[in-house]
Backbone as a printed PyTorch tensor [residue, N CA C, xyz], in Angstrom:
tensor([[[-28.2850,  56.6070, -22.2670],
         [-28.1780,  56.0250, -23.4280],
         [-29.6540,  55.9050, -24.1130]],

        [[-29.7750,  56.1870, -25.2930],
         [-31.0390,  56.3080, -25.9730],
         [-31.5640,  54.8570, -26.4580]],

        [[-32.8450,  54.8390, -26.4420],
         [-33.3550,  53.3900, -27.0110],
         [-33.3420,  53.4760, -28.4940]],

        [[-33.1590,  52.2280, -29.1100],
         [-33.0650,  52.1540, -30.5870],
         [-34.5720,  52.2890, -31.0280]],

        [[-34.8050,  52.8150, -32.2110],
         [-36.0980,  53.1140, -32.5520],
         [-36.7680,  51.7150, -32.8960]],

        [[-38.0710,  51.6820, -32.5880],
         [-38.7080,  50.4060, -32.9580],
         [-39.0130,  50.0940, -34.3540]],

        [[-39.1480,  48.8170, -34.8100],
         [-39.1750,  48.4980, -36.2370],
         [-40.5810,  49.0360, -36.6690]],

        [[-40.6230,  49.4860, -37.8430],
         [-41.9250,  49.8800, -38.4240],
         [-42.8070,  48.5820, -38.6180]],

        [[-44.1270,  48.8310, -38.3080],
         [-45.0060,  47.7180, -38.2790],
         [-45.8910,  47.7360, -39.6810]],

        [[-45.8430,  46.6090, -40.2260],
         [-46.6400,  46.3970, -41.4600],
         [-47.6340,  45.3710, -41.3430]],

        [[-48.9180,  45.5610, -41.6600],
         [-50.0080,  44.5750, -41.6550],
         [-50.1740,  44.2560, -43.1750]],

        [[-49.9790,  42.9000, -43.3730],
         [-50.3650,  42.3970, -44.8600],
         [-51.5790,  41.6120, -44.7060]],

        [[-52.5450,  41.9150, -45.6090],
         [-53.8580,  41.3520, -45.6210],
         [-54.1360,  40.7750, -47.0570]],

        [[-54.0690,  39.5180, -47.1950],
         [-54.1830,  39.0020, -48.5640],
         [-54.7330,  37.5070, -48.3590]],

        [[-55.5670,  36.9150, -49.1560],
         [-56.0660,  35.7560, -49.0640],
         [-55.0870,  34.6050, -49.7120]],

        [[-54.1000,  35.0310, -50.4410],
         [-53.1490,  34.1500, -51.0710],
         [-52.0200,  33.8350, -49.9560]],

        [[-52.0370,  32.6300, -49.4470],
         [-51.1250,  32.1180, -48.5230],
         [-49.5720,  32.3120, -48.9270]],

        [[-49.3160,  31.8680, -50.0370],
         [-47.9400,  32.0090, -50.5510],
         [-47.5730,  33.3450, -50.7340]],

        [[-48.2570,  34.2970, -51.1860],
         [-47.9920,  35.7130, -51.1890],
         [-47.8210,  36.3260, -49.7700]],

        [[-48.5940,  35.9790, -48.8670],
         [-48.5230,  36.4390, -47.5030],
         [-47.1990,  35.9530, -46.9230]],

        [[-46.8960,  34.7640, -47.1440],
         [-45.4690,  34.2610, -46.7020],
         [-44.3650,  34.9920, -47.1820]],

        [[-44.2260,  35.1210, -48.5350],
         [-43.1690,  35.8670, -49.1410],
         [-43.0550,  37.2930, -48.6620]],

        [[-44.2110,  37.9950, -48.4810],
         [-44.1480,  39.4670, -48.0400],
         [-43.7210,  39.4430, -46.4950]],

        [[-44.2430,  38.4140, -45.6920],
         [-43.8810,  38.3670, -44.4020],
         [-42.2880,  38.2850, -44.2930]],

        [[-41.9170,  37.2900, -44.9100],
         [-40.5130,  36.8400, -44.7690],
         [-39.5690,  37.9720, -45.2140]],

        [[-39.9710,  38.4990, -46.4220],
         [-39.1010,  39.5780, -47.0850],
         [-39.0920,  40.8560, -46.2840]],

        [[-40.2330,  41.1990, -45.8130],
         [-40.3720,  42.4860, -45.0030],
         [-39.6290,  42.3220, -43.7300]],

        [[-39.8010,  41.1000, -43.0020],
         [-39.0920,  40.9500, -41.8110],
         [-37.5440,  40.9650, -42.0610]],

        [[-37.0850,  40.3610, -43.2000],
         [-35.5720,  40.4740, -43.3770],
         [-35.1370,  41.8280, -43.5960]],

        [[-36.0610,  42.8160, -44.0540],
         [-35.7480,  44.2150, -44.3580],
         [-35.8830,  45.0650, -43.0380]],

        [[-36.1900,  44.4420, -41.9550],
         [-36.3630,  45.0750, -40.5840],
         [-37.5570,  45.4820, -40.1690]],

        [[-38.6430,  45.0600, -40.8420],
         [-40.0560,  45.4160, -40.4200],
         [-40.5750,  44.4380, -39.3980]],

        [[-41.4810,  44.7750, -38.6130],
         [-42.2800,  43.9310, -37.8190],
         [-43.6130,  43.6920, -38.5850]],

        [[-43.8240,  42.4390, -38.8970],
         [-44.9050,  42.2080, -39.7690],
         [-45.9460,  41.2090, -39.2750]],

        [[-47.1570,  41.5370, -39.3450],
         [-48.2890,  40.6520, -38.9380],
         [-48.9990,  40.4200, -40.3130]],

        [[-49.6570,  39.2690, -40.4700],
         [-50.3700,  38.8830, -41.7300],
         [-51.8280,  38.2510, -41.4420]],

        [[-52.7430,  38.6030, -42.2500],
         [-54.0580,  38.1120, -42.1510],
         [-54.6140,  37.7380, -43.5150]],

        [[-55.4870,  36.6580, -43.4280],
         [-55.9510,  36.0700, -44.8220],
         [-57.2410,  36.7860, -45.1910]],

        [[-57.7660,  37.7020, -44.3860],
         [-59.0500,  38.3480, -44.8250],
         [-59.2570,  39.5910, -43.8720]],

        [[-60.1850,  40.5180, -44.1400],
         [-60.4390,  41.6520, -43.4510],
         [-60.8000,  41.3830, -41.9320]],

        [[-61.5670,  40.3270, -41.6670],
         [-61.9590,  39.9500, -40.2670],
         [-60.8240,  39.7880, -39.5310]],

        [[-59.9060,  38.9410, -39.9620],
         [-58.7480,  38.4690, -39.3080],
         [-57.8280,  39.7260, -39.0610]],

        [[-57.7820,  40.6760, -40.0450],
         [-57.0080,  41.8590, -39.9210],
         [-57.4390,  42.8250, -38.8730]],

        [[-58.8080,  42.8970, -38.6010],
         [-59.4470,  43.7770, -37.6850],
         [-59.1270,  43.1090, -36.2720]],

        [[-59.1910,  41.8710, -36.0750],
         [-58.7540,  41.2340, -34.8080],
         [-57.2620,  41.5670, -34.5080]],

        [[-56.5210,  41.4900, -35.4750],
         [-55.0810,  41.7600, -35.2410],
         [-54.8280,  43.2400, -34.7370]],

        [[-55.6400,  44.0470, -35.4920],
         [-55.5190,  45.5480, -35.2360],
         [-56.2150,  45.9380, -33.7720]],

        [[-56.8840,  45.1800, -33.2570],
         [-57.3530,  45.4220, -31.8340],
         [-56.3280,  45.2570, -30.8000]],

        [[-55.2300,  44.5650, -31.1670],
         [-54.2940,  44.3670, -30.1250],
         [-52.8670,  44.9510, -30.7310]],

        [[-52.7220,  45.2270, -31.9590],
         [-51.4410,  45.6390, -32.4850],
         [-51.7460,  46.7380, -33.5130]],

        [[-51.0310,  47.9310, -33.4900],
         [-51.3130,  48.9710, -34.4360],
         [-50.1400,  49.1210, -35.6030]],

        [[-50.5660,  48.8900, -36.7050],
         [-49.5280,  49.0790, -37.8880],
         [-49.2450,  50.4550, -38.3090]],

        [[-48.0510,  50.5810, -38.7780],
         [-47.6530,  51.9370, -39.2330],
         [-47.9850,  51.9270, -40.8420]],

        [[-48.3080,  50.7380, -41.3570],
         [-48.7210,  50.6330, -42.8600],
         [-49.4710,  49.4340, -43.0430]],

        [[-50.4750,  49.5610, -43.8960],
         [-51.3180,  48.5340, -44.2950],
         [-51.1040,  48.0760, -45.7660]],

        [[-50.8480,  46.8310, -46.1100],
         [-50.8790,  46.3650, -47.4590],
         [-52.1010,  45.4420, -47.6100]],

        [[-53.0070,  45.8430, -48.4880],
         [-54.3820,  45.2970, -48.4410],
         [-54.6460,  44.8060, -49.7980]],

        [[-55.0690,  43.5810, -49.8850],
         [-55.7150,  42.9850, -51.1680],
         [-57.0860,  43.3770, -51.0250]],

        [[-57.7040,  43.8110, -52.3090],
         [-59.2190,  44.2430, -52.1840],
         [-60.1700,  43.1720, -52.5400]],

        [[-59.7280,  42.0870, -53.0820],
         [-60.5570,  40.9770, -53.3780],
         [-60.3800,  39.7540, -52.5700]],

        [[-61.0540,  39.5010, -51.5200],
         [-60.8840,  38.4040, -50.5360],
         [-62.2080,  37.8300, -50.1210]],

        [[-62.1590,  36.5650, -49.7360],
         [-63.4320,  35.9620, -49.1340],
         [-63.5470,  36.3970, -47.6440]],

        [[-64.6780,  36.0930, -47.1070],
         [-65.0250,  36.4150, -45.6430],
         [-65.2640,  37.8970, -45.4930]],

        [[-64.2170,  38.7740, -45.5920],
         [-64.4060,  40.1880, -45.6130],
         [-63.4550,  40.8470, -46.5900]],

        [[-63.7840,  41.4300, -47.5740],
         [-63.0480,  41.9580, -48.7210],
         [-62.4160,  43.2410, -48.2640]],

        [[-61.5320,  43.6790, -49.0380],
         [-60.6570,  44.8930, -48.7160],
         [-61.4700,  46.0790, -48.4700]],

        [[-62.5750,  46.3600, -49.2820],
         [-63.2960,  47.5550, -49.0810],
         [-64.1950,  47.4340, -47.7480]],

        [[-64.7090,  46.3420, -47.4490],
         [-65.5590,  46.2040, -46.1690],
         [-64.4880,  46.3870, -45.0120]],

        [[-63.3410,  45.7550, -45.1310],
         [-62.2540,  45.9300, -44.0400],
         [-62.0010,  47.4830, -43.9240]],

        [[-61.9030,  48.0460, -44.9510],
         [-61.4360,  49.5280, -44.7840],
         [-62.5900,  50.3690, -44.1330]],

        [[-63.6620,  50.1120, -44.5150],
         [-64.8640,  50.8770, -43.9280],
         [-64.9080,  50.5640, -42.3660]],

        [[-64.7320,  49.3330, -41.9980],
         [-64.7440,  48.9730, -40.5760],
         [-63.5400,  49.5060, -39.9080]],

        [[-62.4450,  49.4290, -40.4600],
         [-61.1950,  49.8590, -39.7650],
         [-61.3340,  51.3810, -39.5090]],

        [[-61.7760,  52.1320, -40.4540],
         [-62.0040,  53.6260, -40.3360],
         [-63.1350,  53.8790, -39.2520]],

        [[-64.1710,  53.2130, -39.3040],
         [-65.3600,  53.2920, -38.3600],
         [-64.9030,  53.1190, -36.9180]],

        [[-64.0090,  52.1160, -36.7230],
         [-63.4970,  51.7240, -35.4490],
         [-62.2430,  52.6520, -34.9830]],

        [[-61.7590,  53.4320, -35.8470],
         [-60.7010,  54.3040, -35.6260],
         [-59.2870,  53.5660, -35.2550]],

        [[-59.1550,  52.2870, -35.9780],
         [-57.9470,  51.4820, -35.8520],
         [-56.9080,  51.7910, -36.7640]],

        [[-55.9510,  52.4570, -36.3350],
         [-54.6830,  52.7750, -37.1990],
         [-55.1880,  53.6800, -38.4810]],

        [[-56.0820,  54.5050, -38.2570],
         [-56.7010,  55.2540, -39.2980],
         [-55.7480,  56.2480, -40.0250]],

        [[-54.6900,  56.4740, -39.4280],
         [-53.7240,  57.4200, -40.0670],
         [-52.5400,  56.5260, -40.7900]],

        [[-52.5360,  55.2970, -40.6810],
         [-51.5640,  54.4890, -41.2870],
         [-51.7010,  54.5530, -42.9170]],

        [[-50.6700,  54.7920, -43.5810],
         [-50.7660,  54.6840, -45.0920],
         [-51.3400,  53.3590, -45.4210]],

        [[-52.1050,  53.4200, -46.6180],
         [-52.5960,  52.1120, -47.1870],
         [-52.1210,  51.7900, -48.5980]],

        [[-51.7380,  50.6880, -48.8160],
         [-51.2300,  50.1860, -50.1900],
         [-52.1630,  49.1430, -50.5780]],

        [[-52.9770,  49.2820, -51.5490],
         [-53.9340,  48.3390, -52.0070],
         [-53.3050,  47.5520, -53.1820]],

        [[-53.6620,  46.1800, -53.1280],
         [-53.2230,  45.2350, -54.2080],
         [-54.4660,  44.6640, -54.8380]],

        [[-54.4340,  44.6260, -56.1610],
         [-55.6020,  44.1330, -56.7460],
         [-55.3330,  43.6310, -58.2320]],

        [[-55.9930,  42.8500, -58.7610],
         [-55.9320,  42.4900, -60.2430],
         [-57.1800,  43.0030, -60.9560]],

        [[-58.0290,  43.6760, -60.1910],
         [-59.2290,  44.1990, -60.8110],
         [-58.9230,  45.2260, -61.8050]],

        [[-59.6930,  45.3240, -62.8300],
         [-59.3730,  46.3380, -63.9500],
         [-59.6860,  47.7470, -63.3690]],

        [[-60.7210,  47.8760, -62.4980],
         [-61.0080,  49.1930, -61.9410],
         [-60.2510,  49.5370, -60.6300]],

        [[-59.1320,  49.0210, -60.4990],
         [-58.2860,  49.0350, -59.2780],
         [-58.0590,  50.4420, -58.9020]],

        [[-57.6790,  51.4390, -59.8040],
         [-57.5210,  52.8930, -59.4520],
         [-58.7440,  53.4160, -58.7230]],

        [[-59.9160,  53.1130, -59.2980],
         [-61.0910,  53.7030, -58.7820],
         [-61.3830,  53.1160, -57.4290]],

        [[-61.1460,  51.7920, -57.2340],
         [-61.4050,  51.1600, -56.0080],
         [-60.4320,  51.7340, -55.0140]],

        [[-59.0810,  51.8070, -55.2930],
         [-58.1500,  52.4100, -54.5670],
         [-58.4710,  53.7270, -53.9930]],

        [[-58.9240,  54.6150, -54.9140],
         [-59.3690,  55.9340, -54.5240],
         [-60.5840,  55.8640, -53.6710]],

        [[-61.4750,  54.9890, -53.8860],
         [-62.6500,  54.9350, -53.0860],
         [-62.3130,  54.5780, -51.5780]],

        [[-61.3540,  53.7580, -51.4210],
         [-60.9930,  53.3100, -50.0420],
         [-59.8930,  54.2420, -49.3960]],

        [[-59.5100,  55.3260, -50.1270],
         [-58.5170,  56.2760, -49.5550],
         [-57.1620,  55.6070, -49.5770]],

        [[-56.7730,  54.9180, -50.5240],
         [-55.4020,  54.3210, -50.6270],
         [-54.2780,  55.4790, -50.8270]],

        [[-53.1470,  55.1510, -50.2250],
         [-52.0230,  56.1180, -50.4780],
         [-51.3070,  55.6910, -51.7730]],

        [[-51.3520,  54.4930, -51.9860],
         [-50.8150,  53.8260, -53.3300],
         [-51.6410,  52.5130, -53.7090]],

        [[-51.3880,  52.2850, -54.9650],
         [-52.1330,  51.0660, -55.6810],
         [-51.0880,  50.2910, -56.3940]],

        [[-51.1120,  49.0040, -56.2000],
         [-50.2050,  48.0270, -56.9360],
         [-51.0070,  47.0550, -57.6510]],

        [[-50.7770,  46.9910, -58.9340],
         [-51.6180,  45.9660, -59.6480],
         [-50.9460,  44.5910, -59.6760]],

        [[-51.8640,  43.6670, -59.4440],
         [-51.3410,  42.1330, -59.3970],
         [-51.4160,  41.5920, -60.8870]],

        [[-50.4760,  40.8930, -61.2400],
         [-49.2810,  40.5060, -60.5660],
         [-48.2850,  41.6520, -60.4380]],

        [[-47.4460,  41.7140, -59.5120],
         [-46.5170,  42.8890, -59.3380],
         [-45.0120,  42.3530, -59.2090]],

        [[-44.1960,  43.3390, -59.4720],
         [-42.8340,  42.9820, -59.1720],
         [-42.4950,  43.2500, -57.7490]],

        [[-41.9970,  42.2820, -56.9750],
         [-41.7590,  42.2970, -55.4720],
         [-40.8100,  43.5620, -55.1000]],

        [[-39.9290,  43.8040, -55.9220],
         [-38.9920,  44.9670, -55.5460],
         [-39.7360,  46.3660, -55.7170]],

        [[-40.6930,  46.3290, -56.6850],
         [-41.5830,  47.7890, -56.8200],
         [-42.3890,  47.8110, -55.7160]],

        [[-43.0040,  46.7170, -55.1460],
         [-43.8590,  46.7600, -53.9750],
         [-43.0510,  47.1760, -52.7330]],

        [[-41.9490,  46.5990, -52.6200],
         [-40.9260,  46.8120, -51.3970],
         [-40.5810,  48.2790, -51.5220]],

        [[-40.2490,  48.7790, -52.5520],
         [-39.9410,  50.2790, -52.6940],
         [-40.9730,  51.1170, -52.2840]],

        [[-42.1660,  50.7540, -52.6640],
         [-43.3590,  51.5700, -52.1330],
         [-43.5610,  51.5790, -50.6490]],

        [[-43.3820,  50.2760, -50.0790],
         [-43.3810,  50.1320, -48.5840],
         [-42.2710,  50.8950, -47.8830]],

        [[-41.1200,  50.7840, -48.5600],
         [-40.0470,  51.7280, -47.9640],
         [-40.2600,  53.0790, -47.9480]],

        [[-40.8470,  53.5560, -49.1010],
         [-41.2190,  55.0240, -49.2040],
         [-42.1760,  55.6240, -48.1650]],

        [[-43.1010,  54.7160, -47.9320],
         [-44.2920,  55.1120, -46.9970],
         [-43.9730,  54.7910, -45.5730]],

        [[-43.2170,  53.7070, -45.3200],
         [-42.8760,  53.4650, -43.8580],
         [-41.4310,  53.0330, -43.8020]],

        [[-40.5390,  54.0510, -43.8860],
         [-39.0750,  53.6870, -43.8760],
         [-38.7780,  52.9080, -42.6460]],

        [[-37.9190,  51.8150, -42.7570],
         [-37.3670,  51.0930, -41.7260],
         [-36.4680,  51.9180, -40.9670]],

        [[-36.3780,  51.7910, -39.5170],
         [-35.4290,  52.5800, -38.8670],
         [-34.0000,  52.3160, -39.0870]]])
């Protein structure tokens, strides 16, 4: 008898507590295994014990912003092949997304269904 495939893992990194909660609950309901962090430093600590298949990253956060997180994540070789979706309200979001090597960029505020479609496209649930 074969094992069922493991749930795809998504790391959500955003300083907005309500948004983290909504994404965690919604993605969990959709069959993903989700971890959440409020800044880049917390995200790196999570990634030292847990490897995501996809990262959803806010670029503007206190403590360690998305750009600093990404540099350190890649320097440490933590899930460096995981697709990256960046979230930002910054006007120069596309340039920032390109600079951090994002696979996709979603402007804040965003439609939840659009974000979930992007997540599903980049990390299909089993």
